[in-house]
Steps between C-alpha positions, in 0.01 A plus 500: 500500500609147564738304280225308318332834419820630371559185290165491346353853546135532399503125416578418853159364597467311158831333556404381856153382393590338154867399506640456853630242571461273204493697168802694354462873446728759332445869545707765318566820681735782603762421754428828687171347645737303725551787740785364711645235279548725193740722706714228638854549360585132546233396259660711223864416554591126529851575633356713769238230596766230520703722733219507763436119493658268758425170335626331199303520176431239233594506136259331265661393180333378173447119499406482865836553670478683834770607746520707818768758518605727783741704283289797382764579214452149364123552496533846330732353243267221404213747468704764310617229253145371448614155630243458768202660693571614856240366732487683831313371817436681827423838348327586839821642622373807331256651747249625225498148342439342854210753555342406163518130599327590835229691291455215259467243780238707674304578175477126394462370855809293479716450815800729443770228530380350171546824294847589373664701220773411239647666202626401145766699306573407143667639191375502144388169350529309831218237523344331789402145362149366523414369852243519766531598864351383824434866609257778417681815361438865441767624265563872444715606206734779628749542204500401131268292291452125502237256344313265721341177373276307730241217488275303741655187662256218448766242545573556865280771665614640833850347504694487823825529301610693192574319174754591244484285179857596415604353843227238554678311785537791734183435692332216305625152417568508124259786461196280600177596659556414872160348565418325163850435363389649158772709312464861553497732193829620375360814323273784557132398407414630156198701648699770664492880546785743412533846639775771453552665850656848543601682830195522727331185373364260751486128419313275728603138448303239696647207662597232256444679164755439236700807394823623335643845443750664254665831568526748212730731676649546848225395722424502877185385677384419845274220591273478814474131591205330680603156630283384786472134609263272318181385653669168550791664676270682737346170599824300508698767695226487780499121506876472492536735802264279697673169394838653603355573844516120560844389597490164324389677177797733513748212499694395192412151362828360637392371855451149393716185454494325162393166656162617626357565151430857547204425739595787732508751221185370344316536835628866542395583151145352554473708820593805288219416241243456780600833642454657148150353482417664831636834390284498187199504747654733760616774244239721344537684166458823686785421727727427227411813299553713815840336560616586138382859527657556843832305456812702480699214349595491137429222247697202635493289199860517358528568131799289403591307188430112499 
């Protein structure tokens, strides 16, 4: 039984036909249906989990504050005191988690390097404020109960960066739409859904959907993340590789003297534009799709604050 079948059981085909990849779906169920995951000690003991991790973890505080810490005792203290949620990346150091990522990538026909797993540990009454993400997520509640609220994002569908209204300048200038300049909403849309999730519940959250959570007791969940390049990325990566094969186009825009009015640079840029026109004819859609499916490189667009 693959991981999607474990997540959605007899509703597996319904999910794939009606909800994947654009509509949210919440399915309650028993944790025991996750044959390998349910038996992992690390998923039931946050201290044991932190002991097997090599990387730092993030602490997510109310109000949008976020810090990375390498001191596991500092992370545990913030968690125990209910001050912050622990956000754990690179869960694939656990072999069973890595295998589940392999399985999910195969089932959904997504190149493996674009599938990962993360985890969230929170104490009672810890909230994750309203926001939307640039990724697609499958969340499995492992321990405790929490409430999810979510709503469709009609303001900026398919965002390439996440947006946090309580920290609007993290990825967006003054919380504005990157293409129109309009102010992005500061609150969850009034038309939203609310679900109480318990251990064993799978919550599928499509890319870009508004969501927030509130833990009602000590809570732990894992999330399988799907984050491939955009269609524009697939095209631009291929074009950029070809442009960089030309020595003049690999140069920094410094090889000119102020007195020549940038004529040399303008000439080189024009040659680059001409090559782009030729590439648009030479490349086929089939070539670029094959390149995406067979590439072993990860998503090369850096996610960094402005």
